[in-house]
C-alpha positions, 0 to 999 in steps of 0.5 A, a space after each residue: 787909766 783914764 778918769 770918768 768925767 760926766 759932763 752936761 754940756 749947755 750949748 746950741 753948737 754942735 761943733 764947739 760941743 765937739 771941740 770940748 769933747 776932744 780937748 777933755 778926751 786929750 787931757 786923759 778923761 773918759 768922758 760920758 757927755 750929753 749936750 742940751 739946747 733948751 732949758 727943759 731939756 737941762 732941767 731933765 738932764 739934771 734931774 735924771 742923772 748926777 754930773 762931775 761938771 756942767 758947762 754952758 754957753 754963756 750966750 746960748 739964749 736971751 731973755 728970762 729963760 736963760 736966767 731960769 736956766 742958769 739959776 736952775 744950774 746954780 741951785 741944784 749944784 749948790 744942793 749937790 754940794 751941801 749933801 756931798 759936804 754933809 756926807 763927809 762931814 758925818 763920817 768925820 763925826 764917827 
């Protein structure tokens, strides 16, 4: 039985995204996949859905938009980790 993996891919290359999707599928994952190319699309995808993993092309853009996009991803991942961690800890205390 395959494990569901929700992947947000931030990449401007459709070919690279296809390779990633193919590799994850070969490894036995049932992949729910979304590829975005802009910081705005990334922000919308992060706020609309929950992701198991976010994979980004490091060189997708140059300039402050890239830094803002990375900062958004990192801050949202930290927030998600804190929420997940606090839920686990509440279960242990009871």
